[in-house]
C-alpha positions in Angstrom: -6.2 5.1 14.3 -6.0 6.2 17.8 -3.7 8.8 19.0 -0.3 7.6 19.8 -0.7 4.4 17.9 1.9 3.4 15.3 0.7 3.4 11.5 2.5 1.0 9.4 3.4 2.2 5.7 4.6 -0.1 3.1 4.7 0.0 -0.5 4.1 -3.0 -2.8 5.7 -2.6 -6.3 6.7 -4.8 -9.2 6.5 -5.1 -13.0 3.1 -5.0 -14.6 1.2 -8.4 -14.2 3.5 -9.6 -11.5 0.7 -10.2 -8.9 0.7 -7.1 -6.8 -3.0 -6.6 -6.5 -3.5 -10.4 -5.7 -0.9 -10.2 -3.2 -2.4 -6.9 -1.5 -5.8 -8.5 -1.5 -4.6 -11.5 0.6 -2.6 -9.0 2.8 -5.7 -7.2 3.6 -7.5 -10.2 4.5 -4.8 -11.4 6.7 -4.3 -8.2 8.5 -8.2 -7.9 9.0 -8.2 -11.3 10.8 -5.5 -9.7 13.0 -7.8 -6.9 13.9 -5.8 -4.3 11.8 -7.6 -1.9 9.7 -5.8 -1.4 6.2 -6.2 1.3 3.6 -4.7 1.1 0.1 -3.4 3.9 -2.0 -2.7 3.1 -5.8 -0.8 5.1 -8.3 -1.9 4.9 -11.8 0.6 5.9 -14.4 -2.1 6.9 -16.8 -5.0 9.1 -16.4 -8.1 7.2 -15.2 -11.9 7.3 -14.7 -12.9 7.4 -11.0 -16.7 8.4 -11.3 -19.7 7.3 -13.2 -20.5 9.2 -16.3 -23.7 11.1 -15.9 -24.0 10.9 -12.0 -24.4 14.4 -10.3 -20.7 14.3 -8.8 -19.5 13.7 -12.5 -21.7 16.3 -13.9 -20.3 18.9 -11.2 -16.7 18.0 -12.3 -17.5 18.3 -16.0 -19.0 21.7 -15.3 -15.6 22.9 -13.9 -15.8 22.2 -10.2 -12.3 21.9 -8.6 -13.7 18.9 -6.6 -16.7 17.0 -5.6 -17.7 14.7 -2.8 -20.4 12.3 -2.2 -21.3 10.5 1.3 -23.8 8.4 2.9 -23.9 6.9 6.5 -21.5 4.1 5.4 -19.0 5.4 2.9 -17.7 8.5 1.0 -16.1 9.3 -2.3 -13.8 12.4 -2.8 -12.7 13.5 -6.3 -10.2 16.4 -6.6 -8.4 18.0 -9.5 -4.5 18.1 -9.2 -3.4 21.4 -10.6 -0.9 24.2 -10.2 1.7 23.5 -7.6 0.3 20.2 -6.7 1.1 18.9 -10.1 4.4 17.0 -10.9 6.5 15.7 -13.7 5.6 12.1 -14.4 9.1 11.5 -15.7 10.7 12.6 -12.4 11.9 9.6 -10.3 10.1 9.5 -7.1 7.7 12.3 -7.7 4.7 10.2 -7.8 5.6 8.4 -4.7 6.0 11.7 -2.8 2.6 12.8 -3.7 1.3 9.3 -2.7 2.6 9.9 0.7 0.6 13.1 0.9 -2.5 11.1 1.0 -1.7 9.5 4.2 -3.7 11.8 6.2 -6.9 10.9 4.5 -6.6 7.6 6.3 -5.9 8.5 10.0 -8.0 5.6 11.3 -5.9 2.8 9.3 -3.3 0.7 11.2 -1.6 -0.2 8.0 -1.4 1.8 4.6 -0.4 -0.2 1.7 0.8 1.9 -1.4 0.7 0.1 -4.6 3.6 1.3 -6.8 6.6 3.7 -5.7 9.2 1.4 -7.0 11.4 4.4 -7.5 11.0 5.7 -4.2 13.3 4.9 -1.0 10.2 4.2 1.2 10.0 0.7 2.8 8.7 -1.6 0.1 8.0 -5.3 -0.9 8.6 -6.1 -4.4 6.7 -8.9 -6.3 8.9 -10.9 -8.8 7.1 -13.5 -10.7 8.2 -16.1 -13.1 7.3 -15.5 -16.7 7.1 -11.8 -16.0 10.8 -11.0 -14.6 13.6 -12.6 -12.8 15.1 -9.6 -11.0 13.8 -6.8 -9.0 13.3 -3.5 -10.7 12.8 -1.2 -7.8 15.1 1.2 -6.1 16.9 -1.0 -3.6 16.9 1.4 -0.8 13.9 0.7 1.5 13.3 -2.8 -0.1 12.6 -4.9 2.8 11.5 -8.3 1.1 10.9 -9.8 -2.4 7.8 -11.9 -2.8 8.4 -14.7 -5.5 7.6 -17.8 -7.1 11.4 -18.3 -8.1 13.8 -20.2 -6.1 14.5 -17.8 -2.9 18.3 -18.5 -3.3 18.2 -16.5 -6.7 18.3 -13.4 -4.6 20.9 -12.0 -2.5 18.3 -10.4 0.0 15.2 -11.4 2.0 12.8 -13.4 -0.2 9.4 -15.2 0.6 7.1 -17.3 -1.5 3.6 -16.1 -2.1 2.2 -18.5 0.5 4.4 -17.4 3.3 2.1 -14.7 4.7 3.7 -14.8 8.1 7.1 -13.5 6.7 5.4 -11.2 4.4 3.4 -9.5 7.3 6.5 -9.5 9.4 8.1 -7.3 6.7 5.0 -4.9 7.2 4.6 -5.0 11.0 8.0 -5.5 12.6 11.4 -3.5 12.5 13.1 -7.0 12.1 11.4 -7.2 8.6 10.8 -10.5 7.0 12.1 -12.6 9.8 9.6 -11.4 12.4 6.5 -13.6 13.4 3.6 -11.3 13.5 1.3 -14.2 14.0 3.1 -15.4 17.2 5.3 -12.6 18.6 4.4 -9.5 16.5 4.3 -6.2 18.1 1.1 -5.3 16.5 -0.7 -8.5 17.9 0.6 -7.8 21.4 -0.4 -4.0 21.0 -4.0 -5.2 20.1 -4.2 -7.8 22.8 -3.2 -5.1 25.5 -5.9 -2.8 24.3 -8.4 -5.4 24.3 -7.5 -6.1 28.1 -7.7 -2.5 28.9 -11.3 -2.2 27.5 
């Protein structure tokens, strides 16, 4: 992301199997069509395997390295242990979200950073509520700008959109006006990109 340009940060949260990953995939594609680079940070509530057992980088970590990195001309992979003062209490509300925000500097070139999770944090967020999984939001109300749902939108006393309403969903990401903005027509991000193209 060029110096002076705004980076948009939004969390996407909801119950397990509510459709968060599917929604984020579609958001990434739609944002890419608008010329916006998107990065995603995901919180895993359990420990996870992030490397391939037996590879050099995995062997370095198994030997006790504090971190390992692998890179080529087109991509890179960084693995680092969280220890000491960096660790947090998984039972502490908002602690995981606070650590997730610390990862933003790893994506300086991203126009948009989506963080999957962070339902207990007051950051700007979209919550997914899907029929058969839940009928009401479970996230911290502070910072919640939109509910994405397949339930009747009138069921909620706050802005809501269907899964197919990508203009409203991206409006919640890109505009101060939230879900009622029209990024595909009057969005500030599209205007900014158009201006940059004219200056090239």
